[in-house]
DRENGU-128518 format. One record per atom (N, C-alpha, C, O): residue number from 1; x, y, z; atom name. Coordinates in pm, 1 decimal. Layout:
N
NUM	X	Y	Z	CA
...
% end
This chain:
90
1	2052.2	449.6	-1634.9	N
1	1931.3	495.6	-1571.4	CA
1	1810.7	449.1	-1651.9	C
1	1815.4	441.5	-1774.7	O
2	1702.7	418.2	-1580.7	N
2	1581.5	371.0	-1644.1	CA
2	1473.3	477.5	-1634.5	C
2	1452.2	535.6	-1528.1	O
3	1405.7	503.0	-1744.1	N
3	1293.6	595.0	-1745.4	CA
3	1169.7	515.4	-1782.8	C
3	1173.0	436.6	-1877.3	O
4	1061.1	534.9	-1710.1	N
4	937.6	463.3	-1735.6	CA
4	838.4	558.3	-1800.4	C
4	802.6	660.6	-1742.0	O
5	793.6	524.7	-1921.9	N
5	701.0	609.3	-1996.8	CA
5	556.1	563.3	-1981.7	C
5	464.4	634.9	-2021.7	O
6	534.7	445.9	-1925.1	N
6	398.7	396.3	-1908.2	CA
6	348.6	426.5	-1768.0	C
6	426.0	458.6	-1677.9	O
7	217.8	415.4	-1751.7	N
7	157.6	437.8	-1621.0	CA
7	202.2	326.9	-1524.1	C
7	213.1	210.3	-1561.9	O
8	227.3	365.6	-1400.4	N
8	269.8	268.4	-1300.0	CA
8	159.1	166.8	-1272.6	C
8	40.8	200.8	-1271.8	O
9	198.5	44.6	-1250.7	N
9	104.0	-59.6	-1208.1	CA
9	130.2	-84.9	-1060.0	C
9	207.3	-173.3	-1022.8	O
10	66.0	-7.5	-979.0	N
10	88.6	-11.2	-834.9	CA
10	25.9	-137.2	-775.5	C
10	-86.4	-175.0	-808.8	O
11	102.0	-200.8	-686.7	N
11	52.7	-318.2	-614.1	CA
11	51.0	-285.5	-465.6	C
11	144.3	-224.1	-413.8	O
12	-53.5	-326.0	-398.2	N
12	-68.7	-299.6	-255.3	CA
12	-73.2	-433.5	-182.4	C
12	-155.3	-519.8	-213.5	O
13	15.8	-449.5	-85.6	N
13	22.8	-570.9	-4.8	CA
13	-30.1	-537.2	134.5	C
13	20.8	-446.6	200.4	O
14	-131.6	-609.9	178.5	N
14	-193.2	-586.3	309.0	CA
14	-182.8	-711.7	394.5	C
14	-216.0	-821.9	350.7	O
15	-136.0	-692.6	517.7	N
15	-135.4	-799.5	617.5	CA
15	-208.1	-748.2	740.6	C
15	-182.2	-636.8	786.1	O
16	-299.1	-829.0	795.0	N
16	-370.3	-794.8	917.9	CA
16	-349.0	-907.4	1018.9	C
16	-357.9	-1025.5	985.4	O
17	-320.3	-867.9	1144.0	N
17	-292.7	-962.8	1251.3	CA
17	-392.2	-944.0	1365.5	C
17	-432.7	-831.7	1395.5	O
18	-431.0	-1053.9	1428.7	N
18	-511.1	-1048.8	1550.7	CA
18	-448.0	-1144.2	1651.0	C
18	-429.9	-1262.5	1622.5	O
19	-414.9	-1092.4	1768.0	N
19	-348.7	-1170.2	1873.1	CA
19	-220.3	-1236.0	1822.4	C
19	-188.8	-1349.1	1859.4	O
20	-147.1	-1164.4	1738.0	N
20	-20.6	-1213.4	1686.0	CA
20	-32.4	-1312.9	1572.3	C
20	69.1	-1357.4	1518.7	O
21	-154.8	-1349.0	1534.1	N
21	-176.7	-1446.9	1427.9	CA
21	-217.3	-1375.9	1299.0	C
21	-301.7	-1286.4	1301.0	O
22	-157.7	-1415.5	1188.0	N
22	-187.5	-1356.7	1058.4	CA
22	-328.6	-1396.4	1015.8	C
22	-359.3	-1514.9	1003.3	O
23	-414.6	-1296.1	993.5	N
23	-552.7	-1321.9	952.2	CA
23	-573.3	-1296.5	802.9	C
23	-642.5	-1373.1	735.8	O
24	-513.8	-1189.7	751.1	N
24	-528.3	-1152.1	610.1	CA
24	-389.6	-1126.7	552.5	C
24	-309.1	-1054.7	611.6	O
25	-362.5	-1185.8	437.4	N
25	-237.5	-1163.5	365.7	CA
25	-272.9	-1160.7	217.6	C
25	-288.5	-1265.9	155.6	O
26	-285.8	-1040.7	160.2	N
26	-335.7	-1029.7	24.1	CA
26	-268.0	-918.6	-54.6	C
26	-214.6	-823.6	2.7	O
27	-271.0	-931.7	-186.3	N
27	-222.3	-830.3	-279.9	CA
27	-340.8	-778.9	-358.1	C
27	-424.8	-857.6	-401.7	O
28	-349.5	-647.3	-376.9	N
28	-454.8	-586.3	-457.9	CA
28	-395.5	-470.0	-536.3	C
28	-288.9	-418.9	-501.9	O
29	-464.8	-428.7	-641.4	N
29	-424.6	-312.5	-719.3	CA
29	-514.7	-193.1	-692.6	C
29	-479.2	-80.4	-727.1	O
30	-630.9	-215.8	-631.7	N
30	-727.1	-108.4	-611.4	CA
30	-737.2	-68.8	-464.5	C
30	-746.5	-153.1	-375.3	O
31	-735.0	61.8	-443.0	N
31	-746.0	118.9	-308.6	CA
31	-876.3	75.9	-241.4	C
31	-877.3	44.2	-122.5	O
32	-985.5	74.8	-316.7	N
32	-1115.8	41.3	-258.2	CA
32	-1120.3	-102.2	-207.0	C
32	-1187.9	-130.0	-107.9	O
33	-1050.3	-192.7	-272.0	N
33	-1045.2	-331.6	-224.9	CA
33	-975.4	-339.4	-89.0	C
33	-1017.8	-415.0	-1.6	O
34	-869.1	-261.6	-71.4	N
34	-796.9	-258.6	56.8	CA
34	-884.7	-194.2	164.0	C
34	-891.9	-243.6	276.5	O
35	-952.1	-83.1	128.9	N
35	-1041.8	-17.9	225.1	CA
35	-1149.4	-114.4	273.9	C
35	-1181.7	-117.6	392.7	O
36	-1204.3	-192.6	182.3	N
36	-1309.0	-288.5	218.7	CA
36	-1256.3	-393.0	316.7	C
36	-1324.9	-430.0	412.0	O
37	-1133.9	-440.4	292.6	N
37	-1074.9	-538.1	384.2	CA
37	-1048.5	-477.2	521.9	C
37	-1070.1	-542.1	624.2	O
38	-1001.7	-352.0	523.9	N
38	-977.8	-284.9	652.0	CA
38	-1107.9	-267.4	728.2	C
38	-1112.8	-287.5	849.6	O
39	-1212.7	-230.0	657.2	N
39	-1342.5	-203.4	718.6	CA
39	-1408.5	-331.4	771.5	C
39	-1474.6	-329.2	875.3	O
40	-1390.2	-442.3	699.7	N
40	-1460.0	-566.3	731.3	CA
40	-1392.3	-651.0	839.2	C
40	-1456.4	-738.3	897.6	O
41	-1265.4	-627.1	866.2	N
41	-1191.1	-713.5	957.5	CA
41	-1160.8	-644.0	1089.8	C
41	-1140.7	-522.7	1095.5	O
42	-1158.1	-723.6	1194.7	N
42	-1114.5	-676.6	1325.9	CA
42	-971.7	-726.7	1344.8	C
42	-943.1	-845.2	1327.5	O
43	-883.7	-635.5	1380.1	N
43	-742.6	-670.1	1389.8	CA
43	-676.3	-585.7	1498.3	C
43	-728.5	-481.9	1539.1	O
44	-559.3	-632.6	1544.4	N
44	-479.3	-559.7	1643.1	CA
44	-370.4	-477.9	1576.0	C
44	-335.3	-369.1	1621.7	O
45	-316.9	-532.2	1465.8	N
45	-203.6	-470.4	1397.9	CA
45	-214.6	-499.4	1249.5	C
45	-264.9	-604.1	1208.8	O
46	-167.0	-405.3	1169.0	N
46	-166.6	-425.4	1024.9	CA
46	-38.8	-372.9	963.7	C
46	35.1	-296.6	1025.9	O
47	-13.8	-414.8	841.4	N
47	104.4	-371.6	767.1	CA
47	64.1	-350.3	621.9	C
47	5.1	-438.6	559.7	O
48	96.1	-232.4	567.8	N
48	69.5	-200.9	427.8	CA
48	202.6	-175.6	358.1	C
48	289.5	-105.1	409.5	O
49	216.3	-234.6	240.6	N
49	334.5	-210.6	157.4	CA
49	284.7	-180.3	16.9	C
49	215.8	-262.1	-44.0	O
50	319.7	-61.9	-35.1	N
50	278.0	-20.0	-169.0	CA
50	400.6	-22.8	-259.7	C
50	498.5	48.0	-236.3	O
51	393.6	-106.2	-364.1	N
51	502.2	-119.9	-461.3	CA
51	469.9	-33.8	-583.0	C
51	366.0	-50.9	-646.8	O
52	560.3	58.9	-614.2	N
52	543.5	145.3	-731.0	CA
52	616.1	87.2	-852.3	C
52	560.5	79.5	-961.8	O
53	737.9	47.5	-831.4	N
53	825.2	-13.1	-933.0	CA
53	906.0	-121.9	-863.2	C
53	909.5	-125.0	-740.2	O
54	970.5	-210.6	-937.1	N
54	1056.9	-308.1	-870.0	CA
54	1162.8	-237.4	-783.7	C
54	1243.0	-159.2	-834.7	O
55	1162.0	-265.2	-656.0	N
55	1257.5	-206.3	-563.8	CA
55	1220.0	-68.3	-512.3	C
55	1294.6	-10.4	-433.4	O
56	1105.9	-13.9	-554.9	N
56	1060.5	118.5	-509.4	CA
56	926.2	99.5	-439.7	C
56	826.2	67.3	-503.8	O
57	924.7	119.9	-307.3	N
57	802.4	96.8	-232.2	CA
57	798.1	184.0	-107.2	C
57	898.7	242.2	-66.5	O
58	679.8	191.7	-47.5	N
58	658.1	250.4	84.9	CA
58	591.7	143.6	169.6	C
58	509.5	67.0	119.4	O
59	626.1	137.6	296.7	N
59	555.0	46.4	385.1	CA
59	543.4	105.6	524.6	C
59	624.6	188.1	566.5	O
60	439.7	60.9	595.6	N
60	415.0	111.1	730.9	CA
60	330.1	11.8	808.2	C
60	255.3	-68.0	751.7	O
61	344.8	20.0	939.7	N
61	265.9	-60.3	1031.3	CA
61	161.8	30.2	1095.1	C
61	188.7	147.9	1118.9	O
62	42.2	-23.4	1123.3	N
62	-64.0	56.8	1183.7	CA
62	-143.7	-27.4	1282.8	C
62	-134.8	-150.1	1283.8	O
63	-222.3	41.5	1366.4	N
63	-293.9	-27.3	1474.2	CA
63	-442.8	3.9	1478.8	C
63	-511.7	-40.9	1570.4	O
64	-494.5	80.4	1381.3	N
64	-637.9	107.2	1374.0	CA
64	-679.7	122.8	1228.4	C
64	-596.2	147.5	1141.3	O
65	-808.5	108.3	1202.6	N
65	-859.9	120.5	1066.0	CA
65	-835.8	260.7	1010.9	C
65	-797.2	276.5	895.0	O
66	-858.7	362.0	1093.7	N
66	-841.6	500.6	1050.3	CA
66	-696.4	528.9	1014.2	C
66	-667.6	594.0	913.8	O
67	-605.6	479.2	1097.5	N
67	-463.2	497.8	1071.3	CA
67	-422.0	426.6	941.9	C
67	-344.8	481.2	863.1	O
68	-472.5	306.6	920.2	N
68	-443.3	232.9	797.7	CA
68	-493.4	306.1	674.5	C
68	-426.0	309.3	571.5	O
69	-611.2	364.7	685.2	N
69	-665.6	438.7	571.5	CA
69	-585.2	565.3	541.6	C
69	-562.5	598.9	425.4	O
70	-542.1	635.5	647.6	N
70	-458.4	755.7	628.1	CA
70	-325.9	720.0	561.2	C
70	-280.5	789.8	470.5	O
71	-265.0	611.7	606.1	N
71	-137.8	566.6	548.2	CA
71	-157.4	532.4	400.9	C
71	-78.2	573.3	315.9	O
72	-263.0	457.5	371.2	N
72	-289.9	419.5	232.6	CA
72	-312.4	542.7	146.0	C
72	-260.3	550.7	34.7	O
73	-389.7	638.9	196.2	N
73	-414.1	762.8	121.3	CA
73	-283.9	838.5	95.3	C
73	-264.3	892.0	-13.8	O
74	-195.9	843.4	193.4	N
74	-70.3	916.5	174.5	CA
74	22.7	843.6	76.3	C
74	92.3	908.4	-1.8	O
75	24.5	709.7	79.6	N
75	108.5	632.6	-12.8	CA
75	56.3	639.6	-155.8	C
75	133.6	625.2	-250.5	O
76	-74.8	661.6	-172.5	N
76	-135.1	666.2	-305.1	CA
76	-171.0	808.5	-346.5	C
76	-257.0	829.0	-432.2	O
77	-105.4	905.9	-285.8	N
77	-126.2	1046.0	-319.4	CA
77	-87.0	1070.6	-465.4	C
77	16.2	1022.2	-512.1	O
78	-169.8	1145.4	-535.4	N
78	-147.3	1170.8	-678.1	CA
78	-12.0	1235.1	-705.6	C
78	56.2	1196.2	-800.3	O
79	27.8	1332.4	-625.1	N
79	156.8	1399.9	-645.8	CA
79	273.4	1302.8	-625.5	C
79	371.3	1307.4	-700.0	O
80	263.5	1215.6	-525.9	N
80	369.4	1116.5	-501.5	CA
80	380.5	1020.1	-618.7	C
80	490.9	989.2	-663.6	O
81	268.4	973.0	-667.7	N
81	269.7	879.2	-780.1	CA
81	326.5	946.7	-904.7	C
81	405.1	886.4	-977.7	O
82	287.4	1070.3	-928.8	N
82	337.7	1142.1	-1046.2	CA
82	488.9	1162.3	-1037.7	C
82	559.7	1144.2	-1136.7	O
83	538.5	1199.6	-919.6	N
83	682.9	1219.6	-905.7	CA
83	758.1	1087.2	-919.8	C
83	870.3	1085.4	-970.4	O
84	698.3	977.1	-876.0	N
84	760.0	845.2	-892.2	CA
84	767.1	807.8	-1039.4	C
84	867.1	752.4	-1085.0	O
85	661.2	838.0	-1113.9	N
85	660.4	809.6	-1257.3	CA
85	766.7	890.9	-1331.5	C
85	827.3	840.9	-1426.3	O
86	789.7	1014.1	-1289.8	N
86	879.7	1104.5	-1360.1	CA
86	1026.1	1091.5	-1318.9	C
86	1114.3	1145.0	-1386.1	O
87	1052.2	1021.8	-1210.5	N
87	1189.3	1006.9	-1160.4	CA
87	1264.0	902.0	-1242.0	C
87	1207.9	799.2	-1279.9	O
88	1390.5	929.7	-1268.1	N
88	1476.3	832.3	-1334.2	CA
88	1542.8	746.6	-1226.2	C
88	1611.5	798.8	-1138.4	O
89	1522.2	617.0	-1233.3	N
89	1573.1	523.0	-1132.8	CA
89	1692.1	447.2	-1188.9	C
89	1691.8	405.4	-1304.7	O
90	1794.1	429.9	-1105.3	N
90	1912.3	351.3	-1146.1	CA
90	1882.4	205.1	-1139.4	C
90	1968.9	122.9	-1169.8	O
% end
């Protein structure tokens, strides 16, 4: 079992599509950078994947800016991150 004593280095992968075509495909570490991209772009569908540790992630598909922001907020919830840091992973 592996125990992580350092702070997680969370990575956020964002993809935005318009008319089935990929418009944005980027990785960021900061929530505000993702919010800015969601706010600035017009899209039909999006996908967010938050990586906490190698092999430990959450991902979801969304269809509006508000929904994308709610998903991001829930994936980056302080209690979730703390429990991920404290869990022993095989």
